[in-house]
C-alpha positions, 0 to 999 in steps of 0.5 A: 719219564721220571719216577715219582717214588724211591723204593728199595727192598731188604729182607729185614722185618718191617720192625727191624727196619723201622728201628734201623730207619729211625736210627739213620734219620737221626743222623740226619736230623730228621725224626719220626713224627708219627708212625701210622699202621694202615694195616691195623686201622683198617682192620680196626674198621672191619676190612681185611687187609692183612698187608703190613703196611706202615706210613712214617711222617718225618721231619727235619725241624731246620729244613721245614723252617727253610721250606716254609720260609721260601713258599708257605705253599710248600707246607701242603707237602709237609712233613715227608712220608716214608713207607714201609711194607711187605710185599710178597715176602720182601720188606720195602721202603720207599718215598714220594721224590721231595723234588717231585712233590716240590716241581708242583711249585714252581720256585727255583730255591725250593727245587734246590732244597728238595734235592738236598732233602731228597739225597740225604732221605735216599741215603737214610733209606739206603742205609736199611738194606 
């Protein structure tokens, strides 16, 4: 059975982890387009959600052009998401695997691009341990 996500654990705090992740992503040509604190938004809306949970939308413009040039439907899967959250006393960093998402589009070249992007994003995440 294939797992749809890649997730690791670290003992670093969330803000430190996000800062490290941003630097790691830059080395691979990815930038953080948007940082969304689910916790803050839910609390702002009056819901009690005490778990630190941040969604990062990340993009490498060169890769986005390559993916979209192959098949515009792939745009439904962009940008890539990386999530940083606290579970118990451990910070977790994870993402849905691009290969799993792109498998919904039956396209061989997209599969190859997704494999490359996935390896690079996993490398970025692993640097944050």
